[in-house]
Every structure is written in structure tokens, then in C-alpha cells.
N, C-alpha and C positions, 0 to 999 in steps of 0.2 A: 504494500500500500504506500502510495507516495505521500510526501510530507508537504501538505498544502495549508498549514496553519496560518491563520491571521489573528493577531493580538492587538489590543489597544496599547499604543505607545504613549506613555505619559509625557514624553518630551515633545511630541508633535500633536498630542490630543486627537489622534486618529487611529482607527483600526487599520493596521497595515500588515502585509505579508511578512512573515519571519524569514529573512534571507540569511542563512548561516554564512559565516566567514569561510568555513570549509564544508564543501558539499558532503552530505551524509553524516555530519557531525554537529551536535548542538552543545555549546558551552554555556552553562548557566551558573551564575553566582547569586546566592540568596543570603541576605543579611540574617544571621542567626541570633542567638541569645546573648544578651549581656547577663552573665550569670551572677547577679547580685541578690537574687531571691528566687522563690519557687515559680514554676511555670503555671500561668493561668490561661484560661480559655482564649483571651485576646492574643497571647503570645503565640499559641500554636496554630492560629488560623492560617498564618502565612505558610507554615510547614505543610498543612493539609492542602491548601489551595495549590501550591506549587508541586505537591506530590501528584495531583491529578494531571497537571501540565507535563510532568516528567513521564508519567505512565503513558500518556497519549503520544508523546514524542517517540518513546521506545516502541509503542504499538505500531507506529507508522514506519518503523525500520531505522530510526535514527540512532546513532551511537551518541550517547549522552555523557558528558563530563559535568558532574553536579558538585558544586562547592558550596558548603554552608559553614560560615565562620563561627567561632566562639570568642566573644570579647571577655577575656578573663582578667583584665586589669583596666580599671578606670576609676574615676572619682567616686562613683556610687559604691563600687565594691570596697574600696578603701574605707569609705565612711561607715558602711554597714558592718564591715568586719571589726572595726574599732569599737563600734557601739555594742557589739556582741562579744568583745574581748576574745577574738579569734584571729589567727593568722590570715592575712588576706588571701593567700593561695589556698588555704584549707577551706575558707568560706566559698571561694569560687568553685573549687572542686566539688564541694557538697551540692551546690545548685546545678552544676554541670550534669551530675548524675541524675538529679531530679528531672531535668529537661530530657535527658536521654531516655529515661523510663517513660516519660510522657509521650515522646515521639514513637517509641517502640509499641506502647500499648495501643496507640491509634493507627498502627499499621503504616506508618510513614516510611518510605524507602530511605535507607541510610544514604548520605552523600558519599560520593567517591572519595572525597577528602574533606576533613572537618578541621581546618587549621585553627590553632589558638593564636591570639595576638602575641602572647609571651613567647611563642615558638618562632616568631618571625621578626624579632627586634632588629636584626641586621638588615633584613630587607627594607624595613621602615627607615632605618638610619640612611641607607643608600638612597632612598627616594627623597628624603629631606635634603641630602647633599645635592642631589640632582636639581631640585627646585631652587636651591640657593645659587648653584652654578648658572642656572638659566635665568636668573634675575627675578624669580617669582616668590622668593622667600628671603627672610633676613633674621639674623640673631640680634638679641638685645644686649648681649654682653653679660647677662646674668644667668645664662644657661637655658633660656627660652628661645624657640625659633617659631616664627609666624609666617603664615601665607599672606602675601599682599594681594588682596582682592582687586585693587586698582590696576595691578599688573596684567590682569586677564580681562580684556574688554567684554568677553562673552559671559562673565559671571552673572548668574541669575537667570540664564536662559532655560534651564531645566524647569524651573518653577515660574518662569515669566515674571520675575520681579525686577524692579529697578533698584540698583544698588543704593542710590541716594535716598530711597524710601525706607531702607533697613536700619534698625537701631543696632542690631548685632547679627553676626553670622554664627554665633556659638549656641549650642543647646544650653538651656537654663541650668541643667544639672552639671555642666562643665565649667560654669563661670566661677572665678575666684579673683580676689583683688590682686594677689601676687602675680598671676598670669596676665591680667588685664594691663598692669602698669607699664609693661614694655612695648605695647602696641603703638605703631606709628599712626594707625587709623583704627578707631574703635570697632570697625567692621572686619578687621583682619581676624583670622582664627589661628589657634595654636596648633602647630605641627609637632613640637617637642616641648615638654614641660619640665622645667628644672626641678631637681629633687628638693623636697622640703624637710625641715627638721621635725615637722609634726607627722610625717609619714614614715613607714618602716624603711630601713635601709635596703631591704630585699626588694622593694618596689621601685628600684631605680637601676639603670644600666649605664655603662660608660658610653660616651659619644664624643664627637669632635667639639661639642659645645658644653661639655661637662656632664655629670651624672644626671639622669632624668628618666622620663618615660614618654611614650608616644601620646599624641593627642588622639581623640576618639576616631576621627575620620581617616586617619592615616592608614590604619591596618587594612581596610578593605581595598584601597588602591594598590597597596603593596602585595597583598595576598592574591587578589584576582590576577595581577600581572604574573605572579609566580606560577600559578596553576593553569591559567587560561590564556596567557599571552597579552600583548599590548592592545589587542582588540578582540572582543568576544561578543556573543550573540544576545544574551538576555541577562539583565540584572534585575532581581526581584526584591521585594520587601513590602512591609506595611506602608500604607499611605502616609502615616505620621513621620516616616523617615525621609520623605521627599525633601523637606527642608528642616534643619540645615544639612543633615547628614549626607544625603545623596547629591545635593547641590555642591557640597564641599568635596566630596569624592570626585565628582566629575571635573571640578576645577583643578584639583591636584593632578589627576591623570592627564587631562588635556595640556596642562602647563608643563608636564613632563615630556610631552610630545607623543603621547599615545592616543590611538583612536578611541580606546576604551569601549563604551557600550553602544551596541546598535539598537537595542530595544529595551526600554525601561518599562517594567510591569509592576504595578502596585495593587495590592489587595486592600479592600476597605476594612473599616473597623468592625469589631464586635462591640455592641452597645448594651447597656443595662439601663432600662427606663430612660432611654434616649441619650445617655451619657456614655462616652468612650469608656470601655472597660480597662481599668489600669490599677496597678498596686497603689499608686499615690492617691487615688480617689477612694480606695478601700472597697471597691466593688468587683475586684478580680476573683473569679471562682477558680480555685486551684484544680488543675487537671487531674492530678493523681488522687485527690480526695473525691472528685466527681466520678472518676473511674470506679473507685471503691463503692460509691453510692448507687450509681445507675448503670454501670458497665461501660466498657470502651466502645462497643458497637453503636450504641445510641449516640454517643458523643461524636464518633467519626461520621455517622450519617448526617447528624445535625450540622456539623462543620463543613462537610464535603459535598453537600447537595444544593448549595446556594452559590449563585454566580460570584466569582471572586471580587468583582467590583461593586457588588451590592452590600450595603450595610446589613449586618446580621444582628437583629435584636434578640438578645438571649433572655429567655424566661422559661417557666415550667412547660409552656406549650411547645417551645422549641425542642425540648428534650422528649416530650411525649410524642411529637410528630416523628422524631428520629427513631424512637423505640418502636412505634407502630410500623414504620416502613421496614425496619430491620426484621421485625417479627413476621411480617407478611412475606418478605423475600426468603428468609431462612426457613420458615415453616414450609413454604411451597417446595423449595429445593430439597429439603430433607425428605418430604413425602415422595417427590419425584425420584430421588436416589434410592428409596426403598423399593420402588417399582422397577427402576432401571439403574442398576449399580454404575453403569457407565457415566451417569450424570456426575457422580462424585469422583470417579476415577480419572477423569480428564485432567491432565496437567495444564499449567499455564502455557507451556509451549504448544500443546495441542489446541488450546483455546485461541492462541494467536494465529493458528492456521485457518480459523473460521472466517468467513466473510461477514463483516458487520453490516447492519442495515444502512442503506445509503443515507437515510435521514439522520441517523445517529452520527455518521461520519461528517456530514455537512454541518451538523450542530457543533460538534467538537472543533471542527476547523474554523468555525465562526466565533472566534474569541471565547472558546470553551463555553458555548451556550448550553448550560446544564438543564435549563427548564425544558428545552426541546429534546435534548438527549434523554432526559428522564421520562418523557412521554413515550419514547421507544422502549424504554425499560418496562414501563407499565403495560405497553401493548404486548410485549413478549410474555410477561407474567400472565396476562389475561388469556393469551393463546395457550400457554402451558397449563393453566388451571382447567380450561375447557378440555384439553387433551387428556388430562388426568381423570376428569369426571367421565369422559367417554371411553376411558381405557384404551386410547389410541397411543400405543407405546412409541411408535416411530415419530409421530408428531410431538409427543411429550419429550423425547430425547432431543430432537432438533430445537424445540423451543427452550428447553432448559439449558442446553449448552450455549445457545445464542444469548440467553439471559446472563449466564455466567461470564461470557466474553465481554459484555458491556459493563457488568459490575466490576470486572477485573480492572478495566480502565479507570473506574471511579474509586477503586481501592476498597470496595465493600462486597466482595464476593464471599458469601458465608462459607463456601466449601473450599476456599483457598487454603494454602498451607498455614497462613497466619491465623486466620479466624477459626479454622476447623477444630472442633473438640472442646474448646474452652474460650470463654470471654476474656480469660486472662492471657490469651494469645500464646499458647504453648508452642514450642518449637515443633517443626513438622514431624520429626522422628518420634518424639515422645507423644505427640498428639496421635499419631497412628497407633502407637502401642496402647495408649489408653482406649482409643476407639475399638481396637481389636479385642481387648480384655472385656470391655463393656458388652460388645456384641456377643461374645461367648457366654457370658453370665446371664444376660437378659434373654438371649435365645433359648437357653436351657429352661429358664422360668416360663417363657412363653410356650415351649413345647409341653411342659408339665401342665400348664393351664389349658392348652388345647386338648390334652388327654382327659382332663377333668371335665371339660365341656362335652367331649364326645361321650363320656360316661354319664352325662347329665348330672354331674356332681357340682351344682351351681354354687353351693357354699364354698367349696374348696377353690373353684375357679375365681370367684369374687375375692377371696382372701389373697390369692396369688396376685391378682390385679392390684389390690390395695398395697401389697408389699412393694410391688414395682413402682407404683405411684408415689409412695413414701420416699423413694430414692430420687424423686424429681424426674421420673421417666413417664412420658405420655404414651399410652398404648392406644392404637387405632385399629379397630377390627374392619376387615374388608373381605370381599368375596374370595380373595386369594390367601386369606389368613391374616394374622395380626402383624402390624408393623409398629416400630417404636421410634421415638425421638426424645431428645432432652427437652424438658419443659422450660 
């Protein structure tokens, strides 16, 4: 299948064809977590949204190089670690693990590389020196280095802002008096921050300008260059990162003489009662707590079936809708697999050999139009349910596999290796072992129950059914015998 994807480009404000730098290859950089605290629903929306994009690109035959960074050193991490009397690196590591668990539980494909800011200090120092040499940066003699926004006439083009209208180009969380003091223009931003006596000695590195640490924006320019080259295809992130973070990234990279990004893609916010979900507002629902409460599938469906540019209002109804759709899909596929084992046996590679509905392909190529794509999912589900009711096994198999192929693109195939067997997302091998053991045990009980029914021993048959139900297993009697599924 050819790669004909069109995406909204935030830089041009138009839906445009994605034209890769290298034919057959897609390079994508996604701004990942600043690991200063636990992952909440707003944080992981970007990961889920771009997971769908990556799955679609791979389904279209593209070789994808996916980079998602980890910011493991910045002002917020230093401040919060001090408030909690913890080493900054231990604090960052703790929340990095929390994010990793959140991504894994939601079935997000891991990036090919997940570089940390602290692992690429030399790359960042080299970039600062390059900007100084090219006349776009200057040192204040106190260990700080700044980017001169006036040196780059195009500054502000990503977000279409006039430099003269801006009060600052720094994020509020990064502002401090010591760093501001050395700026020639209050709109310049820090590339390298001098070490402070109030910060741990371990949070500083040697550089030509003295010991210090990188500014927030520097790492993404340096690491995208390291892993994807001077020019790459897609840079993604939440809409809140457009300014100042992505504007400053683009300024750094263009000033370095690099082509940088061809296509800027931003996902919208998750809101709670109309307000952006964030830790600072105190309305951020923690992912791993939500997984424990309602299960990962409902969260994944709720996050991953809304268009990436649409604001997602998060409330009880959002979760309920996600759970209902998951139950409908998983319930049908489990019943279909009980009738036709090939439904569950098909691997992802086999699903990729199937021809997807033309309307589904058009929808996905049209800026990942999920509402139209989901209409095709529901159509396949309806066809499959009718075939199951009519005991048309050939049509049931075709509809079920077609349904799975579409759900695989969306990351919500209940019979995939990730989701099969447990909402806790057991590994494929252990999931198969658990499934096999359950099948042997429950089949034995069902055979015993069938024997009791044949002997008209209804009391014993009902007692066996109750024992099975108590274990969370739903038994469904049909003309070909009883089948079971996890309730």
C-alpha cells in the first residue's frame, strides 16, 4: 500500500502531503516527558495520538525512525527534587519509570531511540558553539550563553508572531533573575545556564563558558540532529509546546544552518471542565492510578479514538464511552474466535496482508480522520455480528479479520499480543501460557457440565456454571455447545 498521507502542518496552517526526505523512510521526533512528576492523562495524549500516526505509516510500508526524548534535567526537576529532599537524578529516574509504565500499559509502540538530555550534553555544547561561531549566540561572561532572536529575521514564523509584540521568549517555568540579567535583549533565550551555588554540583557540566547546564530548548535541536539528521520529516508534540519551545527549537536549528522540520504536527489539549489538564492546575488525572481504577483498554480507546487536533474533554462519560466501545469490540471478537479459532490466531503480519476498506484508507490518509475511519470499524462489526447470528463462518472470519486489521492501526485490537489475556497487558508469551492453562481448566469444567446436562442433572450443571462464573468467566450456550470468555 502506498504512502499517501496528508497532515495538517502547523507552520503553514494547511493540510499538506507528507513528503519524506528519503523515499520509503519516515523520520519522526516527538517531544517526550519532562520527568518532574507522574504522568497524567494530558501528558500521554501526544504519545497515543502519534502512536496511531506511526502505526499507519508502518501499515503503509514505511520504514519509520521514531525518536521520543526525555528531559531529565531542568529547573522544575531541580526545584521539585529539592522540595522532596531527593537527588535530582533519582527524582527524574523515578518519574521516568512512571511514564514508561504509563506508555506500556496503553499499548504505545516504544520509540526506536529515547535519548535523555543528560546523555547528550556534548552534542548540546557543540550546537551552542556553532551558534556562537555563526553570530546567533553570545556569552555574558558569567557562564551564561543566549540566543539572539534579533539575529534571525524569521523568528516567530512558526507561530506567526511579531517579535516586537513579545514580552519574553522563555517559558515561565524557566525564568530566573540570574539568567535574565545577562541578556542583551529581554526576548533572547538561554542556551546555556551557569551553575548556581543553590543547585547541586552534579547538575552542572564543564563547557567553554564555565560549568553549567543546557537550556530547555537546546536538547531537542541537538538530539533530533543526532538521530535524524539536519532535516527530517515530522516533529510532533502538544499544542502548548508551539511557543516558546518549538519556536525556539526551530530558531536554533535554522540558525545552525539546518533544514530541520518539514512538517510540524501538534495535538490538542485534554481539558477538564473546559480547562487544560495540567499538574499546576491540580486537575491532572494520573495515568497509572486511572489504569488501576478503570483498566488500560478504556483509557486507550478514550484517548485514541478522537481526532488528534480536537480538544478532548475528559469526564466520566469519556471513560464510559471508551469502556463501552472496548466491550463491544472485545466481546464480539472473543465470540467470533470461539466459533472460528483463526480469528484469534492471525498474527499482525498476517493482518497486514489484508486489504483494508478503501474508505478507511482514505480517512486515515486525510489527516488521520478517525471519525470516518471508525465508521468503517462499526460497519465491519455490524457485518460480523450478522454473520455470527446467521452462523455464516466464512463471512464471520472475513469480517472479523478485517475488523482486527483496522483496530491494529488504531492500537486497540483486543486479540493483539499486547491486549490479549489481560488488561494488565501481559507479554505475548506469558499471555499465551495463561490462555492455554485457562482453556484446559475451563474446558474440563464445561465438559463435566455438558455431561451433567445430558444426564438431566440440572442441579449439578447449574452448580458447575456458578463455579465458573465465580472465577469471572462468562459461559454462553449455543447450538454447537458452550463457549466461554473472560467477563
